[in-house]
C-alpha positions as CSV (number, residue, x, y, z in Angstrom):
1,M,98.5,210.8,54.8
2,G,94.8,209.9,54.2
3,T,95.2,210.4,50.4
4,A,98.4,208.3,50.5
5,L,96.6,205.5,52.3
6,E,93.8,205.6,49.7
7,Q,96.4,205.3,47.0
8,A,98.0,202.3,48.9
9,R,94.6,200.6,49.1
10,D,94.2,201.0,45.3
11,C,97.2,198.7,44.9
12,L,95.5,195.6,46.3
13,P,93.6,194.5,43.1
14,T,96.8,194.4,41.1
15,G,98.8,192.5,43.8
16,D,101.2,195.4,44.2
17,V,102.6,196.1,47.7
18,P,100.2,198.7,49.1
19,V,102.3,201.9,49.2
20,G,100.8,205.2,48.2
21,A,102.3,208.7,47.9
22,L,101.6,212.2,47.0
23,V,103.4,215.5,46.5
24,V,101.9,218.7,47.8
25,D,103.1,222.3,47.2
26,A,103.8,224.9,49.9
27,G,100.1,225.9,49.7
28,G,98.9,222.4,50.3
29,E,97.8,221.8,46.7
30,V,98.2,218.2,45.6
31,L,100.6,218.2,42.5
32,G,100.8,214.5,42.0
33,V,99.8,211.1,43.4
34,G,101.2,207.7,42.9
35,R,100.9,204.1,44.1
36,N,103.1,201.1,43.6
37,E,102.6,199.7,40.1
38,R,105.5,197.3,39.7
39,E,103.3,194.3,39.2
40,A,100.6,196.2,37.1
41,A,103.2,197.8,34.8
42,N,106.0,195.2,35.0
43,D,108.3,198.0,35.8
44,P,110.8,197.7,38.7
45,T,111.0,201.4,39.1
46,A,107.2,202.0,39.4
47,H,107.3,202.8,43.1
48,A,104.7,205.1,44.5
49,E,107.2,207.9,45.3
50,V,108.7,207.9,41.8
51,L,105.3,208.0,40.2
52,A,104.1,210.8,42.5
53,L,107.3,212.8,41.9
54,R,107.0,212.4,38.1
55,A,103.3,213.5,38.1
56,A,104.2,216.5,40.3
57,A,107.0,217.6,38.1
58,A,104.8,217.4,35.0
59,R,102.1,219.4,36.7
60,H,104.6,221.9,38.2
61,G,106.3,222.3,34.8
62,Q,109.8,221.6,36.2
63,W,111.7,218.9,37.8
64,R,112.8,221.0,40.8
65,L,110.1,220.6,43.4
66,S,111.5,223.1,45.9
67,G,108.9,224.0,48.6
68,C,107.1,220.7,48.2
69,T,106.4,217.8,50.5
70,L,106.4,214.2,49.6
71,V,104.0,212.1,51.7
72,V,104.3,208.3,51.5
73,T,102.9,205.4,53.6
74,L,106.2,203.6,53.9
75,E,109.7,204.8,54.4
76,P,111.4,205.2,51.0
77,C,113.9,202.7,49.7
78,V,117.3,203.8,48.4
79,M,116.0,204.4,44.9
80,C,113.1,206.5,46.1
81,A,115.2,208.4,48.7
82,G,117.6,209.3,45.9
83,A,114.7,210.5,43.7
84,T,113.5,212.5,46.6
85,V,116.9,214.2,47.0
86,L,117.3,214.8,43.3
87,S,113.8,216.3,43.0
88,R,114.8,218.9,45.6
89,V,111.6,218.4,47.7
90,D,112.0,220.2,51.1
91,R,110.1,217.7,53.3
92,L,109.4,214.0,53.4
93,V,106.6,212.7,55.6
94,F,106.1,208.9,55.8
95,G,104.1,206.4,57.8
96,A,105.6,203.1,58.6
97,W,109.3,202.6,59.1
98,D,111.0,200.0,56.9
99,E,113.9,198.3,58.8
100,R,114.7,196.1,55.8
101,F,114.9,198.6,53.0
102,G,114.4,202.1,54.5
103,A,116.7,204.9,53.4
104,A,115.3,207.8,55.4
105,G,116.6,206.8,58.9
106,S,116.2,203.1,59.4
107,L,118.7,201.1,57.4
108,R,120.3,204.1,55.7
109,D,119.7,207.9,55.7
110,V,120.1,209.0,52.1
111,V,117.7,211.9,52.4
112,R,119.7,213.6,55.2
113,D,123.2,212.8,54.0
114,P,125.2,216.0,54.3
115,R,127.6,214.9,51.6
116,L,124.8,215.3,49.0
117,N,123.8,218.6,47.3
118,H,120.4,218.7,49.0
119,V,119.2,217.6,52.4
120,V,115.5,216.8,53.1
121,E,113.6,217.5,56.3
122,V,112.0,214.2,57.6
123,A,109.0,213.3,59.7
124,G,108.6,209.6,60.1
125,G,106.0,207.5,61.9
126,V,102.9,209.6,60.8
127,R,99.9,207.3,61.1
128,A,102.4,204.5,61.3
129,D,100.0,202.0,62.8
130,E,97.5,202.4,59.9
131,C,100.2,202.2,57.3
132,R,101.9,199.1,59.0
133,A,98.5,197.3,59.4
134,L,97.8,197.6,55.7
135,L,101.2,196.2,54.8
136,D,101.0,193.4,57.4
137,A,97.6,192.3,56.1
138,F,98.8,192.3,52.6
139,F,101.8,190.1,53.4
140,A,99.9,187.8,55.7
141,E,97.4,187.1,52.9
142,R,100.3,186.5,50.4
143,R,101.9,184.1,52.8
144,G,98.7,182.4,53.9
C-alpha cells in the first residue's frame, strides 16, 4: 500500500484525485503501477486501477493476470471493479471505502458477484486512515 500511496501523492500536481494503484504477482514483484490521470490526460477512463492493470498486462505478456493482486488506495468504482474481474486478478486490496461510488462492497459488490465468470478475493480498509486523509485534504483544498 505504500507504493500505491506514493502514486496517489504524485497526482496532486496535475489536480487529479489522489488515487494510486499497483499490481503485484504471486511472488510479490510489481508488474505495473498507475495513478489517476483523468485531468492530466483528458481521459475519463484513466483511473489508477485501469492504468496499473494495463501496465501489468503489458509486462506480463498477457491480459489474464491470474495469481496477481491489485492494490489501490480507494475502493474501485464500477468501471474499475469490472476491469478487475475481467483481468482475472485473484485479489483486490484497497485502502479507503467509497460509499458514493464503491463497487467492491460499499455501494455495489461487482468483484464478488457470483453471477460473473470470475470472483475476486477482497481485503478492504488497509491503511484506510492514511488513504482517506489524503483524499480528504485534496477535496478540502479544492472546496476551500
